[in-house]
Structure formats: C-alpha cells, structure tokens
C-alpha positions, 0 to 999 in steps of 0.5 A, spaced: 451 807 861 456 801 862 455 795 867 458 796 874 465 794 875 464 789 880 458 785 883 453 788 887 451 786 894 446 782 891 451 778 888 449 780 881 454 779 875 458 785 874 459 785 866 453 785 861 455 779 858 454 775 864 448 779 866 445 777 860 446 769 862 444 771 869 437 774 867 436 768 861 437 763 866 433 766 872 427 767 867 427 760 864 427 757 871 421 761 873 418 759 866 419 751 868 416 752 875 410 755 872 409 750 867 410 745 872 405 748 877 399 750 871 400 744 867 397 744 860 390 743 861 389 750 858 395 751 853 393 758 851 393 761 858 399 757 860 403 761 854 400 768 856 402 767 863 409 765 861 410 771 857 408 776 862 411 772 868 418 772 864 417 779 861 416 782 868 422 779 871 426 781 866 424 788 865 424 789 873 431 786 874 434 791 868 430 797 871 434 795 878 441 793 875 441 797 869 437 803 870 439 808 865 438 803 859 432 802 855 429 795 854 425 793 848 421 787 849 416 783 845 411 784 851 412 791 852 411 798 848 415 798 842 413 805 841 417 808 846 421 813 842 426 814 847 430 807 845 431 810 838 436 815 841 439 811 847 446 809 847 444 802 850 438 798 849 436 791 852 432 787 846 429 781 850 424 775 848 421 773 854 419 767 851 421 765 844 417 759 842 411 760 846 407 754 842 412 749 844 412 752 851 405 750 851 405 743 848 407 737 853 414 735 852 417 740 848 424 743 849 425 747 843 423 754 847 427 759 849 429 766 853 433 771 849 436 777 852 441 781 848 444 788 849 445 793 843 449 799 844 450 805 839 457 804 839 458 797 838 451 793 835 450 787 839 455 786 844 452 781 849 447 776 848 444 769 852 439 764 849 437 760 855 433 753 853 430 751 860 427 745 858 434 742 855 438 745 862 443 749 858 444 756 856 449 759 850 452 766 851 457 771 849 460 771 856 463 764 855 462 762 848 461 755 846 465 751 841 462 750 835 461 743 833 462 741 826 460 733 825 463 729 820 457 728 815 456 727 808 450 732 807 449 738 811 443 739 815 438 745 814 433 747 819 427 751 819 421 753 823 416 747 824 410 752 824 412 757 819 417 754 814 419 758 807 415 755 802 421 754 798 425 750 803 425 744 800 428 747 794 433 750 797 435 744 801 435 740 795 440 745 791 445 745 796 444 737 797 442 738 805 437 734 809 431 738 812 429 739 819 424 743 823 424 746 830 421 751 834 424 757 837 429 761 833 433 761 839 433 753 839 434 753 832 441 757 832 443 753 838 442 747 834 447 750 829 452 752 834 452 745 837 452 742 830 446 738 830 444 742 824 449 746 819 444 752 817 438 756 819 434 759 814 427 763 816 423 768 811 417 772 814 414 773 821 420 775 825 422 781 829 428 784 833 427 780 839 427 773 835 434 774 833 438 779 837 440 774 842 441 768 838 445 772 833 450 775 838 451 768 840 452 765 833 457 771 831 461 770 838 462 763 835 464 765 828 458 763 825 455 767 819 449 771 820 445 776 816 439 777 812 437 772 806 440 777 801 446 778 805 445 785 808 446 786 815 441 785 821 440 792 824 437 792 831 434 798 835 430 800 829 423 804 829 420 798 826 422 792 830 420 788 824 426 784 821 423 778 817 428 774 814 434 771 817 440 766 815 445 763 820 450 758 818 457 755 817 461 761 813 462 756 808 455 755 806 453 762 806 454 764 799 451 757 796 445 758 801 444 765 799 444 763 791 439 758 792 434 763 796 435 767 790 433 762 785 427 759 789 424 765 793 418 768 789 418 775 788 414 779 793 
C-alpha cells in the first residue's frame, strides 16, 4: 500500500522517504535520551535496552502509519512468512553498532530505516547518526563530497575487519581506516571522509538496506564483493558481504578482493 498523499492529523510525513527520515530521527532521539539517563555503568544492559526501545518505537509507528506493510527488524521475528509475499516491507535496524552505543564518547552508531517494494526494490531509506546530530536520507539526498587527495581511503569494521583488508588497501594504494556501524561507514563514504567501504562476513539485510538506499541515491556503487546484486526480503536475511564506493573504484577493489580473499 502506498503512503498517504498528504500529512495526517498528527503531522507525520506524507511520503515514504520522508517517513523513513522521520522515524530514524525520532528513534535516534530516544536512544540518546536513554544513553544519557542510564549511563555506561552496565554497558550490556544499556545496549539491550537501546535495541528494544528503538525496535518497539519503529514497529509501533509503522503499524500505525503503514498498517498494510510488513516490517523486518533485527530485533523482531524474521521467520514470519507473510513478508515473503508482501508488496512492501520496511527493513529496519533499530540500533546499528550497538557496541559503539555502549561505549562512552562513541558516535559511530546509527538507526536504519529502509523500504523495500516488490516493484522497485529499495525505494526509500534513512540513516540517522544521532550522536553526530545528522541524518542522511533519500528524501533529500546529500551531495557526495569528493575531496582532493592523492590516495583513496578505505574503511572497514573496527571490530571485524576482513583478514585481507590491508592487502586490498595496498593493492589499490589506499589508506585503511576503521569505524563501527555499517551506517556510519557508508555515511563516511557519502560525505567524503572515505572513498570506499568493504565488509566481509557477519551482516544481515538490516545492516545494509538503508545505507545502500542512500548510497545509490547519491550515485555510489553498491554490490556484493563479487559485483553481484544485493537482494533484500529474502527467506534467509543473511547478506554477509558488501562493497560501497565511488564508482571508479569498484572494479579495482573487486579485483583486489579476488586476488587476496582466501577461498571459502
């Protein structure tokens, strides 16, 4: 079911892309308040509470504002068969980068809200970075920044970098850096802090759906590491590898991965 043509009486955004932004920002505000109120004395409990708080808000809001749509959330029941035949599925990560959220001073954690449709794939998305006080979304795609520098910069996970990341960086003459949260890393590519983001292993659809929607909206390359398409709303939501980069870096990066990635 398409979103309403006008804002409702509660002042909620009319379109799906604007709604994705609205939801991500408000979930992020709740996470910030929780983090301030609880502190970091019990990091694990803080992370669990944040996951559940944001999940409940997003699911309840979508049930109210898009009652005919399905929701695939990291914190929900991914086995519900109805979403596989649905026309519209919201793919959300209520708190991407929970480890960073638990650590004092970390700002590389995010809220992801994306809409997948059977007719168009990823049609809307928003990545809120609450601790950085910014949001990147498809309703108002940011203008990518391409800084003038001699060497490209490649970002990988700070907790689970690919074993071959240094070899790939060396192969394309890149500097290597790390960040938490897939959303924070894709945002860093969009804003020009980095030129490419490479991930291998341990991700699911909700980790990449919203970041990929925004990345594509600004003209970045987004695919599996072998160049094959990223497929969403699959029976098994495991989507283990990802490449988001400036288009001209896609081919050399994929070639470097082939050369240095160990066979499974």
